C-alpha positions in Angstrom: 2.7 31.5 -18.7 6.3 30.7 -17.9 8.1 27.6 -19.3 8.5 26.2 -15.8 4.7 26.5 -15.2 4.0 24.7 -18.5 6.4 21.9 -17.5 4.7 21.5 -14.1 1.3 21.5 -15.7 2.3 18.8 -18.1 3.9 16.7 -15.4 0.7 17.0 -13.3 -1.4 15.9 -16.2 0.6 12.7 -16.7 0.7 12.1 -13.0 -3.1 12.3 -12.7 -3.5 10.1 -15.8 -1.1 7.5 -14.3 -3.1 7.5 -11.0 -6.4 7.0 -12.8 -5.0 4.0 -14.6 -3.9 2.5 -11.3 -7.3 3.2 -9.7 -9.1 1.4 -12.6 -7.0 -1.8 -11.9 -7.9 -1.8 -8.1 -10.8 -3.8 -6.7 -12.4 -0.5 -5.5 -11.3 3.0 -4.8 -13.4 5.6 -3.0 -13.5 9.4 -3.5 -10.7 11.7 -2.5 -8.0 9.1 -2.6 -4.5 10.2 -3.3 -1.4 8.0 -3.7 1.8 10.0 -4.0 4.4 9.4 -6.7 7.0 6.7 -6.4 4.7 3.9 -5.5 5.3 0.2 -6.1 2.0 -1.7 -6.0 1.5 -5.3 -7.0 -1.8 -7.2 -7.3 -3.8 -4.0 -7.3 -6.9 -5.9 -8.3 -7.1 -7.2 -4.8 -6.8 -3.8 -3.0 -9.8 -1.9 -1.7 -9.4 1.7 -0.6 -12.3 3.7 0.9 -12.9 7.4 0.8 -10.5 10.2 2.0 -7.3 8.1 2.1 -3.8 9.6 1.5 -0.7 7.4 0.9 2.7 9.1 0.9 5.5 8.8 -1.6 7.6 5.7 -2.2 5.2 3.2 -0.7 5.6 -0.5 -1.5 2.3 -2.4 -1.3 1.9 -6.1 -2.1 -1.8 -6.9 -2.4 -1.5 -10.6 -3.3 -3.8 -11.8 -0.5 -5.9 -8.7 -0.4 -5.8 -5.3 1.4 -8.6 -3.2 2.7 -7.9 0.4 3.8 -10.9 2.1 5.4 -11.9 5.7 5.1 -10.0 8.6 6.7 -6.7 6.8 6.8 -3.4 8.7 6.4 -0.3 6.7 5.5 3.1 8.4 5.5 6.0 7.9 3.1 8.3 4.9 2.6 5.9 2.3 4.1 5.7 -1.3 3.2 2.5 -3.4 3.3 3.0 -7.2 2.8 0.3 -9.8 2.4 2.5 -12.8 1.7 5.7 -14.3 3.1 7.9 -17.3 2.4 6.9 -20.6 4.0 9.6 -21.2 6.6 11.3 -24.5 7.2 10.2 -26.7 4.4 9.7 -30.4 4.4 13.3 -31.3 3.6 16.7 -29.8 4.4 17.1 -28.5 0.8 14.4 -25.8 1.5 15.9 -24.4 4.7 15.4 -21.6 5.7 12.4 -21.4 3.4 10.9 -23.1 0.4 9.4 -21.7 -2.8 5.9 -21.6 -1.5 4.2 -18.6 0.1 1.9 -18.1 3.0 -0.7 -15.4 2.2 -2.8 -13.5 4.7 -4.9 -10.3 4.0 -4.2 -7.0 5.7 -7.0 -4.8 7.1 -6.5 -1.1 8.1 -9.5 0.4 10.0 -11.0 3.9 9.8 -9.1 7.1 10.7 -5.8 5.4 11.2 -2.5 7.3 11.1 0.6 5.4 10.0 4.0 7.0 10.3 6.9 6.9 8.0 8.9 3.7 7.3 6.4 1.4 8.9 6.3 -2.2 7.8 3.0 -4.0 8.0 3.3 -7.8 7.8 0.8 -10.4 6.4 -2.3 -10.9 8.5 -2.1 -7.6 10.4 -5.4 -6.0 11.4 -5.1 -2.4 12.5 -8.1 -1.1 14.4 -10.1 2.1 14.1 -8.3 5.2 15.2 -4.9 3.6 15.7 -1.7 5.6 15.5 1.4 3.6 14.3 4.7 5.4 15.1 7.4 5.8 12.6 9.6 2.8 12.0 7.2 0.3 13.7 6.7 -3.2 12.5 3.0 -4.3 12.8 
């Protein structure tokens, strides 16, 4: 075995271990789920992922209000999923354009959805079964 092969095997081992730790913190994770490296996931305990889901590298997922990703969904790289946003136009002028409070709304992604690269999904979005979201879209 070459030294490069050993280094790759060691890196794969730690990558799989890191993924298992992430999956244990999530609300639920189905079988055959893969999240590529470089992810930034917050509030994982409120995220549900069903079977056969693939999420590309460098994703940013905020699960504060809850996220459900149904089976067969493919999500490309560099996507953002947000479940909370600032509360705009507060009660007084000191809070313009937004105050310190947040508005939280869950996100739901249906079965067999394909989401292209650099898509931004905003709080409260519901993506129906079989939808195809083109690269760079805001949903």
